[in-house]
C-alpha positions as CSV (number, residue, x, y, z in Angstrom):
1,M,11.2,-33.4,-1.6
2,P,14.2,-32.0,-2.8
3,S,17.5,-33.2,-2.1
4,P,19.0,-32.8,1.5
5,L,21.5,-29.7,0.3
6,T,18.5,-28.1,-1.3
7,F,16.2,-28.7,1.6
8,L,18.9,-27.2,3.9
9,F,19.5,-24.0,0.9
10,L,15.5,-23.3,1.6
11,L,15.3,-23.6,5.2
12,L,18.5,-21.2,5.4
13,A,16.7,-19.0,3.1
14,A,13.1,-19.4,4.8
15,G,15.1,-18.5,8.2
16,L,17.1,-14.9,7.0
17,A,13.3,-14.0,5.2
18,G,11.9,-14.1,8.4
19,F,14.1,-12.1,10.3
20,I,14.7,-9.8,7.6
21,D,10.1,-9.3,7.1
22,G,9.7,-9.3,10.9
23,A,12.0,-6.2,11.4
24,V,11.4,-4.6,8.2
25,G,9.7,-6.3,5.7
26,G,10.6,-7.9,2.6
27,G,11.6,-11.5,3.2
28,G,9.5,-12.9,0.4
29,L,12.0,-11.4,-2.1
30,I,14.6,-13.5,-0.3
31,S,12.2,-17.0,-0.2
32,V,10.1,-16.7,-3.1
33,P,13.5,-16.4,-5.6
34,A,15.1,-19.0,-3.4
35,M,11.7,-21.6,-3.8
36,F,11.9,-20.7,-7.8
37,V,15.5,-21.1,-8.2
38,A,15.7,-24.4,-5.7
39,L,12.6,-26.3,-7.3
40,P,12.3,-25.5,-10.4
41,G,8.9,-27.0,-12.9
42,F,6.8,-26.6,-10.3
43,A,3.4,-24.5,-10.9
44,T,3.7,-20.9,-10.2
45,T,0.8,-20.8,-7.5
46,T,2.2,-24.0,-5.8
47,L,5.4,-21.8,-5.2
48,L,3.4,-19.3,-4.2
49,G,1.2,-21.1,-1.8
50,S,3.9,-22.8,-0.3
51,N,5.8,-19.6,0.3
52,K,2.4,-18.4,2.0
53,V,2.5,-21.0,4.6
54,V,6.0,-20.3,5.5
55,A,5.5,-16.2,5.7
56,C,2.3,-17.0,7.9
57,A,4.4,-18.3,10.6
58,G,7.0,-15.1,10.4
59,T,4.2,-12.7,10.2
60,T,2.6,-14.6,12.8
61,F,5.3,-14.4,15.5
62,A,6.5,-11.2,14.4
63,A,2.8,-9.5,14.4
64,A,2.1,-10.7,18.0
65,Q,5.0,-9.6,19.1
66,F,4.0,-6.0,18.2
67,V,0.6,-6.1,19.0
68,R,1.7,-7.4,23.1
69,S,4.3,-4.4,22.7
70,G,1.2,-2.2,22.0
71,I,2.7,0.6,19.7
72,V,-0.3,0.8,17.3
73,P,-3.6,0.3,19.2
74,F,-5.2,-2.8,17.9
75,R,-8.3,-0.9,17.2
76,E,-6.5,1.1,14.6
77,M,-5.4,-2.3,12.9
78,V,-8.5,-4.2,12.0
79,G,-10.0,-1.7,9.4
80,P,-6.8,-2.3,7.7
81,M,-6.3,-6.0,8.6
82,V,-9.9,-6.8,7.5
83,A,-9.3,-5.0,3.8
84,A,-5.7,-6.6,3.1
85,G,-7.6,-9.6,3.5
86,A,-10.0,-9.2,1.3
87,G,-7.5,-7.4,-1.3
88,A,-5.4,-10.4,-0.6
89,A,-8.2,-13.2,-1.8
90,L,-8.9,-11.3,-4.9
91,G,-5.3,-11.3,-5.7
92,A,-4.7,-14.9,-5.2
93,R,-8.1,-15.8,-7.6
94,T,-6.4,-13.0,-10.1
95,A,-3.6,-15.4,-10.4
96,Y,-4.9,-18.4,-10.5
97,F,-6.5,-16.3,-13.9
98,F,-3.3,-15.0,-15.0
99,E,-1.1,-17.8,-14.1
100,G,2.3,-18.1,-16.5
101,R,1.3,-14.6,-18.0
102,F,2.3,-12.3,-15.6
103,E,5.2,-13.0,-14.4
104,A,8.1,-11.9,-16.4
105,Y,6.8,-8.4,-15.8
106,M,6.7,-7.8,-12.2
107,R,10.9,-8.2,-11.7
108,P,11.0,-4.9,-13.5
109,L,7.8,-3.5,-12.0
110,M,9.3,-4.4,-8.4
111,L,12.9,-3.0,-9.6
112,A,11.3,0.2,-10.5
113,M,9.5,0.6,-7.1
114,M,12.4,-0.4,-4.5
115,V,14.6,2.2,-6.1
116,G,11.8,4.7,-6.0
117,M,11.2,4.1,-2.3
118,L,15.2,4.0,-1.5
119,L,15.4,7.2,-3.3
120,F,12.9,9.4,-1.4
121,T,13.5,7.5,2.3
122,L,17.5,8.6,1.7
123,L,16.5,12.1,0.5
124,K,14.3,12.8,3.3
125,P,16.8,12.1,5.8
126,Q,13.9,12.7,8.6
127,L,11.1,10.3,7.0
128,G,9.8,8.2,9.5
129,A,12.1,9.5,12.5
130,A,9.5,10.3,14.7
131,H,5.5,9.5,14.8
132,A,4.2,12.7,13.4
133,P,0.2,11.8,12.4
134,R,-0.7,13.4,9.0
135,H,-4.6,13.3,9.4
136,S,-7.2,12.8,11.8
137,I,-7.4,9.3,13.4
138,G,-10.5,8.4,11.2
139,R,-8.6,9.8,8.3
140,Q,-5.7,8.3,9.0
141,T,-8.1,4.6,9.7
142,L,-9.9,5.4,6.0
143,L,-6.3,6.0,4.4
144,A,-4.6,3.3,5.7
145,T,-7.6,0.3,5.1
146,M,-7.4,1.7,1.2
147,L,-3.7,0.7,1.0
148,S,-3.9,-2.1,3.1
149,L,-6.7,-3.1,0.4
150,A,-4.2,-2.5,-2.5
151,I,-1.4,-3.8,-1.0
152,G,-3.1,-7.1,0.1
153,F,-4.2,-7.3,-3.7
154,Y,-0.1,-7.4,-4.7
155,D,0.3,-9.7,-1.9
156,G,-2.5,-12.5,-3.0
157,F,-1.2,-11.5,-6.6
158,F,2.6,-11.9,-6.4
159,G,3.8,-11.2,-3.0
160,P,7.6,-10.6,-2.4
161,G,8.3,-7.0,-1.0
162,T,4.7,-6.6,0.4
163,G,6.1,-5.7,4.1
164,T,8.3,-3.6,2.8
165,L,5.8,-1.6,0.5
166,L,3.5,-1.5,3.5
167,I,5.9,0.1,5.7
168,F,7.1,2.8,3.0
169,A,3.2,3.4,2.2
170,F,2.4,4.1,6.1
171,V,5.7,5.6,6.8
172,A,5.6,8.5,3.9
173,L,2.0,8.6,3.4
174,L,0.6,8.9,7.0
175,G,3.7,10.3,8.8
176,F,4.4,7.5,10.4
177,D,7.7,6.9,12.6
178,F,9.4,3.5,11.2
179,L,8.7,1.4,14.4
180,R,5.1,1.8,14.0
181,A,4.7,1.2,10.2
182,S,7.2,-2.0,10.7
183,A,4.0,-2.9,13.8
184,M,1.0,-2.0,11.6
185,S,2.5,-3.1,8.5
186,K,2.5,-7.1,11.0
187,A,-0.6,-7.1,11.6
188,V,-1.7,-6.0,7.5
189,N,0.4,-8.8,5.8
190,W,-1.0,-11.5,8.5
191,A,-3.9,-10.7,7.0
192,S,-3.3,-10.6,3.7
193,N,-1.1,-14.0,4.2
194,I,-3.8,-15.7,5.9
195,A,-6.2,-14.8,3.5
196,S,-4.4,-15.4,0.4
197,L,-3.2,-19.1,1.9
198,T,-6.1,-20.3,2.8
199,L,-7.4,-19.9,-1.1
200,F,-3.9,-22.0,-2.1
201,I,-4.7,-24.5,0.1
202,F,-8.4,-25.3,-0.6
203,N,-6.6,-25.6,-4.5
204,G,-4.2,-27.9,-3.4
205,S,-1.4,-25.4,-4.7
206,W,0.9,-25.9,-2.0
207,L,4.3,-28.3,-0.9
208,P,3.1,-29.5,2.6
209,L,5.8,-30.9,4.0
210,L,8.8,-28.3,2.4
211,A,6.3,-25.8,3.5
212,I,5.8,-26.5,6.9
213,S,9.3,-27.0,7.5
214,M,10.2,-23.6,6.2
215,A,7.9,-22.3,7.6
216,A,9.2,-23.5,11.7
217,A,12.3,-21.4,10.1
218,N,10.6,-18.3,9.0
219,G,8.5,-18.6,12.3
220,A,11.7,-18.4,14.4
221,G,13.3,-15.5,12.4
222,G,10.1,-13.6,12.3
223,F,10.2,-13.5,16.7
224,L,14.0,-12.4,16.2
225,G,13.3,-9.7,14.0
226,A,10.3,-8.3,15.5
227,K,12.3,-8.7,18.5
228,M,15.3,-6.6,17.4
229,A,13.2,-4.0,16.0
230,L,11.4,-3.2,19.0
231,A,14.8,-3.1,21.1
232,K,16.5,-1.1,18.8
233,G,13.9,1.2,18.0
234,S,12.9,3.2,14.3
235,K,16.2,4.6,14.0
236,W,17.5,1.0,13.3
237,V,14.7,-0.3,11.6
238,R,15.1,2.7,9.0
239,A,18.7,2.1,8.7
240,L,18.2,-2.0,8.1
241,F,14.8,-0.8,5.8
242,A,17.7,1.2,3.3
243,L,20.2,-1.7,3.6
244,V,17.5,-4.4,2.4
245,V,16.1,-2.2,-0.3
246,S,19.2,-1.5,-1.4
247,G,20.4,-5.2,-1.2
248,L,17.2,-6.2,-2.8
249,I,18.0,-3.7,-6.2
250,L,21.2,-4.9,-6.9
251,R,19.6,-8.5,-6.9
252,L,16.6,-7.5,-9.1
253,A,19.0,-6.1,-11.5
254,W,21.5,-8.6,-11.6
255,Q,18.6,-11.4,-12.6
256,Q,16.9,-8.8,-15.2
257,F,19.9,-7.6,-16.9
258,L,22.4,-10.0,-16.5
């Protein structure tokens, strides 16, 4: 176990990550770096596996809030959830194969993606303001399933920013508003978290006591974040999305160049 101060730091990071993740996604970009900084010397897969326990708590509470709200019919979530789970399981297995050989490339890739998402969002003020699906329900489900498979693979392979990527994809490519995109992303992210977590735990790649403690803080944060998103609506979610992505860009840039 880490020192009491380190333990407290990780609990606070997990709670904040849960709140952010519950509302707009991207909580892993807080919790994963916090674990890597606070727990040097542990294997990458051990930290990623521990973070999956944490993330599952937050996405479970957040997804439950959104599913109960009925904003997106559950039948439309099933295909993307199954695809995300399959992609995440394959991604987690791939992470073991490449352990120690991919981490250095992920930060600049994430930085480039975040900058692109922020610019696209800011340059299109009406993006995600209204729910305007661009495809028939059948085609929409197929595209959502394909997107979930690809992003689910990334979630199992590395993970940070998955919720943010899902929201952006559903808004920019499918025409969802930010609130519905957040609802769909929570269900999909929950499935990918569960699938990859199962593989990590099966291989013993987690720190049980720390992970469960952080999961409790993350779950509380996720519940509050989803509740706030439902209360404030799509406009608030869009503003928080832009704020969070901006902060993540600054943090990633600081780590990459300074």
